[in-house]
N, C-alpha and C positions, 0 to 999 in steps of 0.2 A: 459453263460446261467444260471449258478448257481446265479451270482451276480443279474441278472434281476429277477430271482424267488425269491430271497430273498428280494428284493426292493419291490416286488409286494405283498408279504405276510406281511411285516412289523412287527411291534413288537406285533401284537394281539396274536400270539401263546404264546409268552412269558407271555403276561398279563394273558391270560386264564389259562395256567399252574400254574402260581403263585396263582391265585384266587382258582383254583381247590386244590392245596396243602393247602392253608390256610383254606378252608372249610373242608378238610379232618381232618386237626388237630383240627379245632374247634368241628367237630362232635365226634372224639374220646375222646377230653377232657370232653365235656359235658356228654357223656355217662359214663365215669370214674367217674365224680363227683356224677352221679346218683348211680353208683354202690358202691362207698364209703360211701354215705349217708345211702343208704339201709342197707349195712352190719353193719355199726355203730349202725343204729337204731335197727337191729335185736339182736346184742351182747348186747346193754343196755337193750333191753326188756326181753332177756332171763336171765340176771343176776338181774334183778329188778331195779327199779328207785332209790334205796338207795344210800346214799353217804358214806357208811362205807369204812373204810380203805382197807378192802379186795377187796371191789367192785371197788374202785378206782384203785388198783393195777392190777386188771383184765382189766380194760379199758387202763392202761397204756401199757399193753402187746398187747391186740386184736385191739385196734384202730389203731396202725401203720401197723399191718397185713392187716386190712381192706383196708388201703391206699395203701399197697403194691399190694394186689389183684387187686384193681381198676386200678394201673398202668400197671399191666400185661394185663388186659382186654383192656385198651387203646391200647397198643402196638398191641394186636391181632386185634382189630378192625381197626387200621390204616393199618395193612398188608391186611386185607379183603377189605378195601376201595381202596387199591392200585390195587388189583387184579380185583375188579369190575370196576374200572375206566380205566383200560388199553384197547385200542382197540385191536381186534384180528388180524388186518392187518396193516401194516405201509405204504404200498404203493400199487398200483393196481397190482393184480395178484401175490403179493409176500406173502410168508409164514410169519408167525408171527415170529418177532425177539425176542420176550420174550417168553420162553417156558412155564410159568404158565399163560399166558394170553390167555386162550382158552374159548369159550363160557360157556362151562360146569361149569369150575371153577369159572368163573365170576359170573354165575347165583347163584351158591351155596354161593359165598361170599356175593353177594348183599342180597340173602334171609336171610343169618345169621345175617347181620347187621340190617335189618329190624326187624327180630323176636326178637333180643335182645332188640331193642328200644321198641316194643310192650310189651314184657314180663315185663320190667321195669317200664313202664308206668301204667300197670294195678298193679304192685306192690306197686308204689307210691300212688295209689288211691284205695287201697285195701278195705277200708271201703265203698266205693261206690258200690261195687260189692257184699257185703256180702248178701243183700236180694235175689241175685240170686240163683237158684239152683247150688249147688256145691261150691258157693262162688267165691273168687277171683282166686283160683287155676284153676278151670274149665274155667273161663273167660280168665285167661292167656293163657292156653293151647289152647283155641279156637282162641283167637285173634293172638297170635303168629304164631301158625300153619297156619291160613288162610292168614295172611299177608305174611309169608314167601313163601308159595306156589305160590301166586299171583305175588309177586315181582321177584321171581325166574323165573317164566314162562316168564313174560314180559321181563326181562333182557336178557334171552337167545335169545329171538328173535329180540331184538333191541339194543344189545350191540355195534354193529358196527355204530350206528347214535351217532355222537358227540353231537347234540343237547339234545338227549335223556339222555346220560351220565351226561351231565352238569346240566340238569334240575333235574335228580334223586338226584344230590348232594344238589341242593337247597331244595328240599322236605325233605331230610334227615336233612339238616341244622336246618330247622323249627321244625321238629320232635324232634331233639336231644336237642335243646334250650328250648322248651316246657318241655321236660322230666327233664331236670336238675333243672328247676323251680319248677316243680311238687314235686321233690324229697326234695328240700330245703325250700319251701315256709313256712311261719309262719302264713299264712291267715286261716288256720283251714280248714273247709270243704268247700273249693272253688267250687267243683263240684255242690254243691247245689245251687249256686248263679249264676255264669257265668264264662266262661273261662277267660275273661279279668281280674277277680280278681287277677290272678297269677301276673300281672304287677303293683299291687298296693301297695305292702308292702315296696318299698322303699329300699330295700337291694339287696343283690347279686342275690337272687332268681328272683326278679322283673327285674333286668338288663339283666338276661339270657333270660327271656321271651320277653321283650321289643325288645332286640338287635337281637334276632332270627327273630322276625317279620319284623324289619327294614331291616336286611341284605337279608332275603329271598324275601321280597317284592320288594326291589331295585333290586334284580338279576332278579326276574321275568320280572320287567319292562325294564330292559336292554335287556333281552333275547326275547322280544316280537317280534321283526322281524324275528329271527331264527325260534321261535316256529311256526309262521304263515306262513313261506316261503313254506312250502310244498303245500298249498293250491293254490299257483300260478302255478302249473303244468298243462299244457294244458288239460290233461285227466279229470280234474275235472270240467273244464268248469265254473270257478267262474265268477260271473257277475262284471261288472265294479265297482270298489271301494270296492269289498268285502274284499280283502286281506288287504287293509289299515284299513278297519273297524274292522276286527278281530284283527290286531295288536294294534289299539288304545285301544280297549276293554281290552286286556290282559295287557297293560301298565297301564290302569286305575285300574285293579284289584290289580296289583303289588304295584303301588303308594298308593293305599287305604289300603293294608296291612301294609305297612310301616307307613302310618298315624296312624293306630291303635297303633302301637308300640311307635311312637313319642309322642303321646297325649294319656296316660293312662286314664282309665275311671274315677279315682278319680281325675284327674287334671282338665279335663274339659269334663263332660259327654256328653254334647251335641255335640260338635266337634268330641269326640271319636265315637259317634253313627253315625254321619254323614259319617265319614271314613268306618265303619263297613257296613252301609247300601249301601253305593256306591259300595263296593267290591261285595255285594250280588246282587244288581241290575245289575251291569256290568255282572256277571257271568251268571245271568238269561237271559240277552240279547244275550250274547255270545252263550249260548247253544241252545237258541230258534231261533235265526236268521241265524246262520251259515248254517243249512241244507236248508234254503231257498235260500240264496244268493250264496251258492255253489252248483250247479244244479246237479253234479254228485259226490258228496261227498261220501267216502266210506261208505257202510252200516253199518260196525261196529261202526264208528264215530257217524252216525246217530242214531243208537240204543243207544249208550252211552249217546248222548245228550238228548234223551227222557227219558232214565232212570235216569240220573242226575236231570232232571227238576221235574219227579214225586217224586223221593227221597227227593228233597228239599222242595217241596210243602207238602209232607207227613209228614216231620220232623216238618215244621212249624205248621201243623194242631195238631200234638201231643203235641207240645209244648204249643202252644198260645189258641187253642180253646179245647183241652181235658184235658190239664194240667197234662198228664201223664209223662212229662219228664222236666227237668230243662233247662233253657237257654244254659247251658254248652253243653248238648247234641246237641242241634241245631246248635250250633256254631262249634263243633267238625265235625258234619256231613257236614256242609256247607264248611269248610276248606278242609275236605277230597276229597269232590266233585269236587272242583276247580282243585287240583292237578291230581285227577284221570283223569278228562276230558282233561287236558292239555298233560298229558302223552299219552293217547290215541290219541289226535291230532297229536303228533309227530310220534307215532308208526305207525299209519295208513296212514298219508299222505306223510312222507318222504319216499325216496327210500329205498326198501327193502335192497339193497346192495349198498352202495354209489360207489363202484369201480366195480359193476358187468359188467356194459357196457365196461368199459376200460379192464377188464380182459379177455373178450370174443373177443374183436376186434383184429384180427390178426395184426401183426406188419407190418406197411407201409413200402414200398421200399424207401430207401433214394433218394431224388430228385437229378437229375443231373443238374449241372449248367455249362453253358458255360465257357471255359477257359477264354474267353475275358473279363469275368466280373471281373477276377482277374489280368490279364495282360493287361496294356494299349496298348501295342503293338501288341495285337492279340495273338492267340496261337502260341506257339513256335513249330517248326518243330519237329514231331516225338511224340508229346503228343497227348494222346487220351482224348476227352472231358468227356468220361464216367469215367475216373479216378479221375476226379475233382468232388467230392460229398460233399454234405453239412454234417456237423457234428451235 
């Protein structure tokens, strides 16, 4: 029986676990790069930009300490990611085999990672928030606190869903790659132009940005079937062809994001904009058509769809018609809406507990098998057929 089960599962779990581990290491490394960059920048700023012998000596002491702190942060984040990605149960009806893999700890760990990314992102673009009341410190507290509270709440509810956990890592990978690029970029005030400027410097910062788009977009396209599979449940009454349509649109969004990373805006602006427009148009179709083709779609997902559409249209009006925001703001809002909607899709349409039914079902009695099935000559004298049971 174990051999049959292993053959049926195949190498997919090994591949998924390897990809998950690689994503966790990449996320922790990208955040560590951002931490080291920010600390080194603060040290240099506090001691002036001079090149005196004393200042150089201080940098020789403090710069390695900044790197050491970044390594420690990476180790802590890697531990938090391991806690957040561990399922609370290993088999139907069984207790968790890992003591620290509880919903509460997983939610706290997930919120801590997202809050760290948000705080560092605001710090990397601090000058963009200075015109706001309270400056970048207020924006940092607001964004980090809000994102941590939301992601922690969602994770506590959906931690048992493997599709959610995997896609949560995909979103983190994109955010961490963009964070590393924001911390290292030499493009100046990129936030005043467009988000794609981060991928134009031709250095390690641009590689972080473009590679994050390619990997996260490719992962999204590969996961399109898993993300849309919840809509196939009979209680949602999806119309014929609805689930394949959703799957194709999600795949198009993922491939378009990857295309944005493959073709930076300074390499071919027309093709880059084609990929970006394809992603935006596909998401607009996804959010607007899904409530119609899935007749009994969960109300929360319907509300999320209309809210996402209104937010995207509103951001476009603020940027294009009113001129009150840069293209960067619109692009960040559009990216965020895609991932928010897809996470809402998984959380609301996938089963609340994947092993709930199996856990409640009483154990069935083992079936009796006639002894003649095992003995060619018929049952031997004195044998009771009830004793021959299937294992």
